[in-house]
Every structure is written in structure tokens, then in C-alpha cells.
GUTORPA-409633 format. One record per residue (C-alpha): residue number from 1; x, y, z; residue in three letters. Coordinates in nm, 2 decimals. Last residue first. Example, Ala and Ser with C-alpha at 12.3 -4.5 7.8 and 13.67 -1.06 7.14 Angstrom:
2
   pos       c1       c2       c3   code
     2     1.37    -0.11     0.71    SER
     1     1.23    -0.45     0.78    ALA
This chain:
172
   pos       c1       c2       c3   code
   172     0.70    -1.29    -1.35    ILE
   171     0.67    -1.34    -0.94    LEU
   170     0.99    -1.38    -0.86    VAL
   169     1.09    -1.03    -0.98    GLU
   168     0.80    -0.92    -0.79    LEU
   167     0.93    -1.08    -0.44    PHE
   166     1.29    -0.96    -0.55    ASP
   165     1.19    -0.58    -0.62    LEU
   164     1.00    -0.63    -0.29    ALA
   163     1.33    -0.74    -0.08    VAL
   162     1.49    -0.43    -0.23    SER
   161     1.24    -0.17    -0.19    ALA
   160     1.18    -0.35     0.15    SER
   159     1.54    -0.31     0.29    ASN
   158     1.59    -0.48     0.62    PHE
   157     1.89    -0.37     0.83    GLY
   156     1.69    -0.46     1.14    THR
   155     1.71    -0.16     1.38    ARG
   154     1.83     0.13     1.12    PRO
   153     1.58     0.00     0.89    ASP
   152     1.74     0.01     0.51    GLN
   151     1.70     0.26     0.28    SER
   150     1.94     0.53     0.48    SER
   149     2.20     0.24     0.49    ILE
   148     2.25     0.16     0.10    ARG
   147     2.37     0.56     0.02    GLU
   146     2.58     0.44    -0.27    ASN
   145     2.30     0.23    -0.41    GLY
   144     2.02     0.47    -0.36    THR
   143     1.96     0.59    -0.70    GLU
   142     1.98     0.26    -0.81    SER
   141     1.77     0.15    -0.56    LEU
   140     1.51     0.38    -0.69    ARG
   139     1.57     0.31    -1.07    SER
   138     1.54    -0.09    -1.02    ARG
   137     1.22     0.04    -0.78    LEU
   136     1.05     0.21    -1.07    GLN
   135     1.15    -0.03    -1.35    LYS
   134     1.02    -0.31    -1.17    ILE
   133     0.70    -0.11    -1.11    ILE
   132     0.69    -0.09    -1.48    ASP
   131     0.73    -0.43    -1.53    ASP
   130     0.50    -0.55    -1.30    LYS
   129     0.19    -0.32    -1.50    LEU
   128     0.35    -0.46    -1.78    GLU
   127     0.23    -0.80    -1.69    LYS
   126    -0.05    -0.65    -1.56    ASN
   125    -0.17    -0.51    -1.90    SER
   124    -0.36    -0.83    -2.06    ASP
   123    -0.55    -0.80    -1.76    LYS
   122    -0.66    -0.46    -1.86    THR
   121    -0.60    -0.14    -1.63    LYS
   120    -0.80     0.01    -1.36    SER
   119    -0.58    -0.17    -1.11    SER
   118    -0.64    -0.30    -0.79    PHE
   117    -0.95    -0.49    -0.86    LYS
   116    -0.81    -0.63    -1.16    GLU
   115    -0.49    -0.75    -0.98    LEU
   114    -0.62    -1.06    -0.81    CYS
   113    -0.32    -1.18    -0.77    ASN
   112    -0.34    -1.14    -0.42    SER
   111     0.08    -1.17    -0.41    GLU
   110     0.05    -0.86    -0.63    PHE
   109    -0.17    -0.66    -0.42    VAL
   108     0.05    -0.75    -0.14    LEU
   107     0.43    -0.69    -0.31    ALA
   106     0.27    -0.32    -0.33    LEU
   105     0.18    -0.27     0.02    ALA
   104     0.52    -0.36     0.08    GLU
   103     0.72    -0.12    -0.14    CYS
   102     0.43     0.13    -0.03    ALA
   101     0.53     0.08     0.33    ALA
   100     0.92     0.10     0.20    ALA
    99     0.85     0.44     0.02    CYS
    98     0.66     0.55     0.33    ILE
    97     0.95     0.46     0.58    ALA
    96     1.19     0.60     0.28    GLU
    95     1.09     0.97     0.27    ASN
    94     1.17     1.15    -0.07    ASN
    93     0.89     0.95    -0.24    SER
    92     0.94     0.82    -0.56    ASP
    91     0.76     0.50    -0.47    LEU
    90     0.46     0.77    -0.37    ILE
    89     0.29     0.69    -0.70    ASN
    88     0.37     0.36    -0.73    SER
    87     0.14     0.32    -0.43    PHE
    86    -0.17     0.57    -0.60    TYR
    85    -0.09     0.38    -0.87    THR
    84    -0.19     0.03    -0.77    ILE
    83    -0.42     0.12    -0.51    ALA
    82    -0.62     0.26    -0.84    GLY
    81    -0.98     0.08    -0.79    GLN
    80    -0.92    -0.02    -0.47    TRP
    79    -1.32     0.03    -0.35    ASN
    78    -1.53    -0.07    -0.70    LYS
    77    -1.38    -0.43    -0.73    HIS
    76    -1.49    -0.55    -0.40    SER
    75    -1.26    -0.77    -0.28    LEU
    74    -1.38    -1.13    -0.18    GLY
    73    -1.13    -1.29    -0.43    TRP
    72    -0.81    -1.18    -0.20    GLY
    71    -0.86    -1.35     0.07    ASP
    70    -0.83    -1.16     0.38    ILE
    69    -0.54    -1.13     0.59    THR
    68    -0.31    -1.00     0.41    PHE
    67    -0.50    -0.70     0.31    LEU
    66    -0.55    -0.57     0.66    LEU
    65    -0.13    -0.60     0.68    PHE
    64    -0.18    -0.38     0.42    SER
    63    -0.42    -0.11     0.55    TRP
    62    -0.21    -0.09     0.86    ALA
    61     0.07    -0.05     0.69    SER
    60    -0.05     0.24     0.47    ILE
    59    -0.21     0.37     0.77    MET
    58     0.12     0.38     0.96    ALA
    57     0.29     0.53     0.72    THR
    56     0.06     0.79     0.71    LEU
    55     0.09     0.87     0.97    VAL
    54     0.51     0.87     1.04    ALA
    53     0.52     1.09     0.71    PRO
    52     0.25     1.35     0.91    SER
    51    -0.03     1.40     0.81    ASP
    50    -0.19     1.79     0.84    LYS
    49    -0.34     1.93     0.58    ARG
    48    -0.49     1.60     0.39    GLU
    47    -0.58     1.46     0.76    ILE
    46    -0.80     1.79     0.81    GLN
    45    -0.95     1.82     0.49    HIS
    44    -1.07     1.45     0.52    SER
    43    -1.22     1.52     0.88    MET
    42    -1.45     1.78     0.74    SER
    41    -1.61     1.62     0.48    PRO
    40    -1.65     1.27     0.63    PHE
    39    -1.89     1.08     0.47    ARG
    38    -1.89     1.27     0.12    ASP
    37    -1.49     1.35     0.16    SER
    36    -1.43     0.99     0.22    SER
    35    -1.51     0.94    -0.15    ASP
    34    -1.16     0.93    -0.28    THR
    33    -0.91     1.20    -0.28    GLY
    32    -0.83     1.14     0.05    PRO
    31    -0.59     0.87    -0.02    ASN
    30    -0.47     0.74     0.34    ILE
    29    -0.72     0.83     0.53    LEU
    28    -0.99     0.66     0.26    ASP
    27    -0.78     0.38     0.27    TRP
    26    -0.81     0.28     0.63    LEU
    25    -1.16     0.36     0.63    LEU
    24    -1.20     0.11     0.29    LYS
    23    -0.95    -0.15     0.52    MET
    22    -1.21    -0.11     0.74    VAL
    21    -1.50    -0.22     0.57    SER
    20    -1.28    -0.46     0.45    GLU
    19    -1.26    -0.62     0.77    THR
    18    -1.61    -0.63     0.78    GLU
    17    -1.67    -0.81     0.46    ASP
    16    -1.37    -1.04     0.53    SER
    15    -1.59    -1.21     0.83    ASP
    14    -1.66    -1.18     1.22    SER
    13    -1.40    -0.92     1.26    ALA
    12    -1.26    -0.93     1.62    GLY
    11    -0.94    -1.04     1.58    PHE
    10    -0.80    -0.88     1.30    PHE
     9    -1.02    -0.52     1.36    THR
     8    -0.93    -0.51     1.69    VAL
     7    -0.56    -0.55     1.61    VAL
     6    -0.61    -0.32     1.30    THR
     5    -0.80    -0.07     1.47    LEU
     4    -0.52    -0.09     1.82    CYS
     3    -0.22    -0.03     1.54    GLY
     2    -0.43     0.25     1.41    LEU
     1    -0.51     0.44     1.75    ILE
């Protein structure tokens, strides 16, 4: 269902506002602590208790894909505050798929070059924010260094944490 919603939004949205509204719906599902409880009180309660790692991974990937499709400068300031903190907090997840999705989301957020829309920190602290996430990714990769196979997609051998780290280091 998430894949269908994402594809329909990608092809059917007439402007970035429509895409952002679907992103906001996904964000409210990803992070139930946001204002989703005001609009869907019973729904956010269910998702908070019943979402599986695979569903959370799919939601983050769908959100990231839609972020990739729109211009970061057109995003609303109020919708995405705290996204960097949320994704960096789940980098420490024991689930490799969730960690990989969070790495990809962070890389796209940093690539958008609109960090002030995703973080409550000032523009001066963006370099510090990048440094903190790079340290966190390095730590994660060093922990899984001997278990490199487990941190890779078994079908492709692709390691999102490693690629995200390389990407963020280039941005600095």
C-alpha cells in the first residue's frame, strides 16, 4: 500500500504541495509523536503499537523517495522540524533495514541543502550536526566491521550506512 501511495503521488501530484501533504501523512505515521494524533487519534495509537520493522522501513523509504522528488526550498519549515534528530536516533537500531532507511533519509535531507527545515538548530550548528552524524555512522560501521555481511543487503551487497557516510563526508 505504501509503495502504491508513493507511486501514485509521484505520477499524480500536480505540484510540490500535494507531494508534501503525502509526505506529511507518511511522517505522521513514521513519528506518531507529531500532530497525527489530532487528526487520526485511533490510527496513531494503533501504528505506535503494531508497526513492524518492515513497515517502518517502508514508510521511511517512501518518505525519502518523495523528498527526493521535490525541491527542498519549497518545503514547509513547520512540518519537518526534528526529522534529523529522529533519523539519527534510529541509526542505533538493531534492525539493519531500519538503520539503512534512516541513513538514506539523512543523506537526502543533507543533500537538500535546507537543513534549517529539518532541524531546530541554527544554521551555524549545521556543520556540527553533520559531524555528529558522521561520528555516529563511523561508530556504527566500526561495531559491525567484523559482521560486514549482516549490514549489507543480502541481494546486492549494498551497505547504506557506508554509502551515507561517504556521501556526508564529501558534503563537508
